[in-house]
N, C-alpha and C positions, 0 to 999 in steps of 0.2 A: 586746492590750487587749480586754476583754470588753464585750459589749453591755449597755446599760442599758435596762431595761423600766420604763415609768412610765404612770400614769393620773392625770389631773388633772380635778377637778370644780370648775367655777366657779359660785358661788351668789350671785345678786343678791337683796337683800331690803331692806325698809324696816322701821324700828322707831321707836318714840316713847318719850319719857321726860320727866320733870321732876325737879328737885331741891328737896326741902323745905328750908326754912330757909336759902335761898340768895338773894342779892340780884342775881344776874346774869340773863342771858337764859334760862338753864336753869330758872329759877324757874317758868316757865309751860310747860304741855305743848306739845311740838313734836316734829318728826320728823326723821329722817336717812335717807339711802340709803347702803347699804354693799355691798361686794363681798368675798366670801371665796373663796380658792382653796385647795383641799385636794389635795395630791399624794401618791401612794403610789409609791415607787420600790423596785426590786429589781435588783441587779446580776446575780445568777444565778438562773435558775429551777430549776436542779438537776434532781431526779428528776421523775417523773410527778406525784407529790404536790405539789411546788412549782409545777408548771405548772398543775395543777388549781386550786390556791389562787389563783394570779394570774388565771386565767380567771374564777373566781368573783367576785373583787374587781372586775374589769372589767365583768362582767355587772351587778353591783349598782350600781356607779357610773353606768353608762350608762342603767340603767332608772329611776333616781330623777329626778323632776322636781318 
């Protein structure tokens, strides 16, 4: 069985909206809180180029806030 390599980024954010020509609660401006999780997985890193790419992905994901 081969190893699985993965990086996950969890993003929490708030957004607002309203729906025009709608008779429910969404007719008025209001907000929501949301969470998104993005995961990148690779079962094999392969050669040095594959390892470099995965290291770059990890660096980018961990540096973003």
